[in-house]
C-alpha positions in Angstrom: -0.2 -0.1 0.0 1.7 3.2 -0.8 0.1 5.5 1.3 0.9 3.8 4.8 2.3 4.2 7.7 2.6 3.0 11.5 1.4 4.6 15.0 2.5 3.6 18.2 0.1 5.8 19.8 -3.4 6.1 17.7 -5.2 3.9 16.4 -5.6 3.9 12.3 -7.7 2.1 9.6 -7.6 1.6 5.7 -10.0 3.7 3.5 -10.7 2.4 0.1 -11.4 5.6 -2.3 -11.1 5.1 -5.8 -8.9 1.8 -6.7 -6.5 2.6 -4.1 -6.0 2.1 -0.3 -4.9 4.7 2.1 -4.5 4.8 5.8 -6.0 7.4 7.7 -6.5 8.4 11.2 -9.7 9.4 12.9 -9.6 12.6 15.1 -11.8 13.6 17.9 -12.3 14.9 21.5 -12.0 11.2 22.4 -8.3 11.3 21.3 -7.0 14.3 23.4 -6.6 11.8 26.1 -3.3 10.5 23.7 -2.0 13.7 23.4 0.7 13.3 26.2 2.0 9.8 25.1 2.3 11.5 21.4 4.1 14.4 22.5 5.9 12.5 24.9 9.0 14.9 25.3 7.7 17.9 24.8 7.5 20.6 27.4 7.0 23.9 25.3 5.1 23.8 21.6 6.0 27.1 20.3 3.7 28.9 17.9 5.6 31.4 15.8 3.5 33.3 14.0 -0.3 35.3 14.1 -1.5 34.9 10.5 -3.8 33.0 8.9 -3.2 29.7 10.9 -1.7 31.0 14.3 -4.2 32.0 16.1 -6.7 29.2 15.3 -3.9 26.7 15.9 -2.4 28.4 18.9 -5.7 28.2 20.7 -6.8 25.0 19.5 -3.7 23.3 21.1 -3.9 25.1 24.1 -7.6 23.8 24.6 -6.7 20.1 23.3 -3.8 20.3 25.8 -5.7 21.6 28.5 -4.1 19.9 31.9 -1.4 17.7 30.5 1.6 20.3 31.3 2.2 21.0 28.1 2.5 24.6 27.3 1.8 26.5 24.3 3.3 29.6 24.1 3.3 32.2 21.1 6.3 33.9 19.6 6.0 37.3 17.5 8.4 39.8 16.3 8.9 42.7 18.5 6.7 45.6 18.3 4.4 43.6 16.0 0.8 44.5 15.7 -0.3 40.7 16.0 0.8 41.0 20.2 -2.3 43.1 21.3 -4.7 40.4 19.1 -2.4 37.4 20.5 -3.1 39.2 24.2 -6.6 39.5 23.9 -6.7 35.9 22.8 -5.2 34.9 26.4 -1.5 34.7 25.5 0.4 37.0 27.3 3.8 37.6 28.8 2.7 37.3 32.4 1.5 33.8 31.8 4.6 33.1 30.1 2.7 31.9 27.1 3.5 35.3 24.9 7.2 35.7 23.7 9.8 37.3 21.0 9.7 34.9 18.0 13.5 33.8 18.3 13.4 33.5 22.1 10.5 31.3 22.1 11.9 29.0 19.3 15.1 28.7 21.5 13.1 27.0 24.3 10.7 25.2 22.2 10.5 21.4 22.1 8.3 21.5 19.0 8.6 24.6 17.1 5.2 25.3 14.6 6.5 27.7 12.0 3.4 29.6 11.0 4.7 33.2 9.4 4.2 34.4 6.3 5.6 32.0 3.1 7.8 34.7 2.1 9.3 35.3 5.7 10.2 32.1 6.2 12.1 32.2 2.8 13.8 35.1 4.3 14.4 34.0 7.4 14.9 30.1 7.6 19.1 30.5 8.2 18.2 31.8 11.9 15.2 30.2 12.6 17.2 26.8 11.8 20.1 28.0 13.8 18.0 29.0 16.9 16.4 25.6 17.1 17.4 23.1 20.0 19.1 19.8 18.8 16.7 16.8 18.5 13.6 19.6 18.5 10.5 19.5 16.2 9.9 21.5 13.3 6.8 21.8 12.6 5.2 23.2 9.0 1.6 23.7 8.0 2.6 24.1 4.5 5.3 23.1 2.1 6.0 25.9 0.8 9.8 26.4 2.8 10.4 22.4 1.4 10.0 23.8 -2.2 11.9 26.9 -1.4 15.0 25.1 0.2 14.6 23.1 -2.8 15.5 26.3 -5.0 18.3 27.5 -2.8 20.4 24.3 -3.0 19.8 24.2 0.9 18.1 21.8 3.4 16.9 21.6 7.1 18.9 20.7 9.5 20.2 17.2 9.9 19.8 17.3 13.6 15.9 17.9 14.2 13.2 16.4 13.1 10.9 18.3 10.3 7.1 16.9 10.3 3.8 18.9 8.4 0.2 18.8 9.6 -1.4 21.1 6.7 -5.1 21.4 7.7 -7.5 21.6 4.3 -8.9 25.0 4.9 -7.9 28.5 6.1 -6.9 29.3 9.5 -10.5 31.0 10.6 -12.4 27.8 9.4 -9.8 25.5 11.7 -10.9 27.7 14.6 -14.2 28.0 13.7 -15.2 24.4 13.2 -13.2 23.7 16.3 -15.6 26.0 18.4 -18.6 24.8 16.6 -17.8 20.9 17.7 -17.3 21.7 20.9 -20.1 19.4 21.6 -19.7 17.4 18.4 -16.6 15.0 18.6 -14.9 15.0 15.7 -15.9 18.4 14.2 -13.0 20.1 12.5 -11.0 20.6 9.1 -9.1 17.6 7.8 -5.7 17.5 7.5 -2.7 16.0 5.7 0.7 15.1 7.5 4.2 14.3 6.6 7.2 13.4 8.1 10.4 14.6 6.3 12.9 13.7 9.0 12.2 11.6 12.0 15.7 11.8 14.5 14.2 9.5 17.3 11.1 7.8 16.3 8.5 9.7 17.2 7.8 12.1 14.8 5.1 10.6 13.0 2.8 10.4 16.3 4.0 14.0 17.1 2.4 14.6 13.5 -0.8 13.1 13.8 -1.2 14.1 17.5 -1.0 17.7 16.4 -3.6 17.2 13.8 -6.1 15.8 16.2 -5.0 18.8 18.5 -6.0 21.1 16.1 -9.4 19.4 15.5 -8.8 17.3 12.6 -11.7 14.8 11.8 -9.7 12.5 10.0 -6.0 13.0 8.7 -3.9 11.3 5.9 -0.6 10.8 4.9 1.2 12.6 1.9 4.8 14.0 1.3 5.7 17.6 1.8 6.6 18.1 -1.6 3.4 16.7 -2.9 1.6 18.9 -0.4 3.2 22.1 -1.4 2.4 21.1 -5.3 -1.0 20.1 -4.7 -2.1 23.0 -2.1 0.0 25.8 -4.1 -1.5 24.8 -7.4 -5.0 24.5 -5.6 -5.3 28.0 -4.4 -4.6 29.2 -7.6 -7.2 26.9 -9.4 -10.8 25.7 -8.0 -10.1 27.0 -4.4 -9.4 30.5 -5.1 -8.4 32.1 -8.7 -10.4 29.6 -10.8 -13.4 30.4 -8.6 -13.1 33.9 -9.0 -12.5 34.3 -12.6 -15.2 31.8 -13.0 -18.3 34.1 -11.5 -16.8 37.2 -12.9 -17.5 35.6 -16.4 -20.6 34.4 -16.0 -21.7 37.3 -14.2 -21.0 39.6 -17.3 -22.6 36.6 -19.7 -25.3 36.7 -17.9 -26.0 40.5 -17.8 -24.7 41.1 -21.2 -25.8 37.9 -23.3 -29.1 36.6 -21.6 -30.3 40.2 -20.3 -30.5 39.2 -16.6 -30.7 42.1 -14.4 -27.2 42.8 -12.3 -28.9 41.4 -8.8 -30.4 38.3 -10.9 -26.9 37.4 -12.5 -25.2 37.4 -9.2 -27.5 34.9 -8.0 -27.1 32.6 -11.2 -23.2 32.7 -11.2 -22.0 33.5 -7.2 -24.8 32.8 -5.2 -25.5 29.7 -7.3 -21.6 28.4 -6.5 -21.6 29.1 -2.5 -25.1 28.1 -2.2 -26.8 25.3 -3.7 -24.0 24.0 -5.9 -21.4 23.8 -2.9 -24.3 22.0 -0.6 -24.7 19.7 -3.1 -21.3 18.5 -3.6 -20.8 18.9 0.0 -23.6 16.6 1.1 -23.9 14.5 -2.2 -21.1 14.8 -4.6 -20.4 16.2 -7.7 -22.5 13.8 -9.8 -25.8 14.8 -8.0 -25.3 18.6 -9.2 -25.9 16.9 -12.9 -28.4 14.4 -11.9 -30.6 17.0 -10.1 -31.1 18.9 -13.5 -34.3 18.4 -15.6 -33.2 16.9 -19.0 -33.0 20.1 -20.6 -31.3 21.4 -18.4 -28.9 18.6 -18.2 -27.9 19.4 -21.6 -27.4 22.7 -20.6 -24.9 21.5 -18.1 -23.2 18.7 -20.0 -22.7 21.4 -23.6 -21.0 23.4 -21.0 -19.1 21.0 -19.0 -17.5 19.5 -22.2 -16.8 22.5 -24.3 -14.8 23.7 -20.4 -13.1 20.8 -19.7 -10.2 20.4 -22.1 -9.3 24.3 -22.2 -9.6 24.4 -18.9 -7.4 21.4 -18.2 -4.6 23.4 -20.3 -4.7 25.9 -18.1 -4.2 23.7 -14.9 -1.5 22.0 -16.4 0.2 25.5 -16.8 0.0 26.4 -13.2 0.9 23.0 -12.2 4.2 22.8 -13.8 4.7 26.5 -12.7 4.4 25.1 -8.9 6.4 22.2 -9.6 9.2 23.9 -11.0 9.8 26.3 -8.2 8.7 29.2 -10.3 5.5 30.1 -8.4 7.4 29.6 -4.9 10.4 32.1 -6.3 7.0 34.8 -7.7 6.0 34.7 -3.9 9.3 35.3 -2.2 9.7 38.2 -4.7 6.7 39.7 -4.3 7.0 39.3 0.1 10.2 42.1 -1.1 7.6 44.1 -3.0 4.7 43.9 -0.8 5.8 47.1 1.4 5.9 49.9 -1.0 3.3 48.0 -3.1 0.5 46.4 -0.8 -2.6 44.5 -2.4 -5.5 46.1 -3.4 -9.2 45.1 -3.1 -10.6 42.8 -5.8 -13.9 43.0 -5.0 -14.5 46.7 -6.4 -16.7 45.8 -9.5 -20.0 46.3 -10.3 -20.3 42.4 -9.6 -19.5 42.5 -6.2 -21.5 45.8 -5.6 -24.5 44.1 -6.8 -23.4 41.1 -4.1 -23.9 43.6 -1.7 -27.8 44.2 -2.2 -28.2 40.5 -2.9 -26.9 39.6 0.2 -28.8 42.1 2.4 -32.1 40.3 1.1 -31.0 36.8 0.5 -33.6 34.0 1.0 -31.6 30.9 0.6 -34.1 29.1 -0.6 -34.9 31.4 -3.9 -31.1 30.8 -4.9 -31.4 29.3 -8.4 -29.3 26.0 -9.2 -27.9 27.1 -12.4 -27.2 24.4 -15.0 -24.7 26.3 -17.1 -22.9 27.8 -14.2 -22.7 24.0 -12.6 -21.5 22.7 -15.5 -18.3 25.1 -15.6 -17.8 24.9 -12.0 -18.1 21.2 -12.4 -15.8 21.3 -15.1 -12.9 22.9 -13.5 -13.3 21.3 -10.5 -12.8 17.7 -12.2 -10.0 18.6 -14.4 -8.3 19.2 -11.3 -9.0 16.5 -9.6 -7.9 14.6 -13.2 -4.5 16.2 -13.3 -4.0 16.0 -9.8 -4.4 12.0 -9.9 -2.2 11.9 -13.1 0.5 13.3 -10.9 0.4 11.1 -8.1 -1.2 12.6 -5.7 -3.5 10.1 -3.3 -7.3 10.5 -3.4 -7.6 11.9 0.1 -5.6 14.9 -0.9 -7.1 15.1 -4.1 -10.8 15.1 -3.1 -9.6 17.3 0.3 -7.4 19.8 -1.9 -9.8 19.7 -5.0 -13.3 19.5 -3.4 -14.2 19.7 0.4 -11.7 22.6 0.9 -13.4 24.4 -1.8 -17.3 23.7 -0.4 -17.2 23.1 3.2 -14.2 25.4 4.1 -13.9 28.7 1.4 -17.0 29.1 -0.6 -18.8 29.7 2.9 -17.0 33.2 3.0 -17.5 34.3 -0.2 -21.0 33.5 0.5 -21.3 35.2 3.9 -19.1 38.6 2.3 -18.0 38.0 -0.8 -14.5 37.2 -2.7 -12.3 39.4 -0.8 -13.8 38.2 2.4 -12.6 34.4 1.4 -9.5 35.4 -0.4 -8.4 37.5 2.0 -8.4 35.5 4.9 -5.9 33.2 3.6 -2.6 33.3 3.5 -0.3 35.9 1.5 0.6 32.7 -0.7 -2.4 32.0 -1.6 -3.7 35.7 -1.9 -0.7 36.3 -4.6 -2.0 33.2 -6.5 -5.6 34.5 -6.9 -4.8 37.9 -8.0 -2.4 36.4 -10.7 -4.4 33.8 -11.9 -8.1 34.6 -11.4 -8.0 37.0 -14.3 -6.3 34.2 -16.6 -9.5 32.1 -15.8 -11.5 34.7 -16.2 -10.3 35.6 -19.8 -9.9 32.0 -20.9 -13.7 31.1 -20.2 -15.2 34.3 -21.9 -12.5 33.9 -25.1 -12.8 30.1 -25.3 -15.4 28.1 -23.6 -18.5 30.5 -24.0 -17.4 31.2 -27.6 -17.3 27.7 -28.1 -20.7 26.8 -26.1 -22.4 29.3 -28.3 -21.0 27.9 -31.3 -22.2 24.4 -31.4 -25.2 22.4 -29.5 -23.0 19.0 -29.3 -22.0 17.4 -26.4 -18.8 15.2 -26.3 -20.2 12.0 -25.2 -16.7 10.5 -24.2 -15.8 13.3 -22.0 -19.5 13.4 -20.5 -19.5 9.4 -19.8 -16.0 10.1 -18.1 -17.8 12.4 -15.8 -20.1 10.3 -14.8 -18.3 7.0 -14.3 -15.4 8.8 -12.8 -14.1 7.1 -9.6 -13.7 10.3 -7.8 -17.3 10.2 -7.4 -17.0 6.7 -4.8 -13.9 8.3 -3.1 -16.1 11.5 -2.1 -18.6 9.2 -0.8 -15.9 7.7 1.3 -14.8 10.9 2.5 -18.0 12.1 3.1 -18.1 9.2 5.8 -15.7 10.6 7.7 -16.7 14.5 7.6 -18.2 16.0 10.8 -21.4 16.3 11.5 -21.7 20.0 11.4 -21.7 23.0 8.9 -19.3 25.7 9.2 -21.4 28.7 10.4 -19.6 32.1 8.9 -21.3 35.4 10.4 -22.3 37.6 7.7 
């Protein structure tokens, strides 16, 4: 079995998504009693950074480890504006749970490096030098590994290196953990990876970390696969693509189909973040197609089969840019410019102004399930699924990175307040990627997909049957059995 591991602390099980087998670990609050054993030898966990993931993980860890004697301490730059936010969350100098970044690194047995990716690239030498020999470095993203590969550098040989990568933005990690206090196992799924294991404890440290931040199920990957799928996914269906999709659809519905701006917003954005996401979350992608009348199924199929090959080509380009290290280089370069040229807002177009009106008077039951919108969104999602499978990613990684994270963690934020609220609650790497690639999706959809759709009424039956019979539908059913019994609630 390719995706296998052993644990000395936690019970594992084998799932069979698609035509493969994978070993996974279920989380839940009933596993918290095992955390001291998983973290044997660790007296302090230093959480470095207070960006997207830092607040969520620090607070979840503190609550999960309460009464164990393991301290969770936040480390930030001197004078950081985030110091006040950390104190407001209960991490203080007086309690010994807040300190200067490098001091916390030096004294911690486990260091969770959650600062911005570009800052990791700029400061990794000093961070490595500050770590105790035999300590564990924890990453929630494979970005640093990709950067080290670009630099021809490596992690220090005298430390453990692990990854735990939640399949959702930090606010979702915290919100579902809080919502799930009375519901065992509610949280955000995580992948985990072991890069270096100096003492035979790294695997259980990684699993313990995932369970402590609330992951209902955790699956193994490699840190290389993680950064490829994660950075790629942010630029594709998770953020960049969905933004491009709705911009193109909104204009089409207004200019070509004569809809009012409010109705065009409902048929594009609201349709995706409402009934499309809810259907995929609870019933799967195929259920979208099956819900339509025969006439609507034809619209879905035409849009799907016109979009899939064109979008697949763009996704290949993005994946190659990520795998080659070019996207990581661009993030590091952008990090040097952001002080002078900060990122602007991305929700100033007519569509998002219409969205403010629509959300103010929204009736959830009246949001349409639009067949053109559903066909286009499903085509992008399925093209991403196929590309990741082709490149050797596990079904758990593919389902979580291309489907579950989109509909369960990210789209609810766009539903609540719009695209900026979704994108800009994510990491700087994700925000940059969405801004860079979103317009490419918008352009190629309008220029190529819509013109093909309007030019012919034919459906590529081979592509349609490949969708209907795709093994990912069974894989999503397996993953759905592990999903929390609660939907995320995002304040509007």
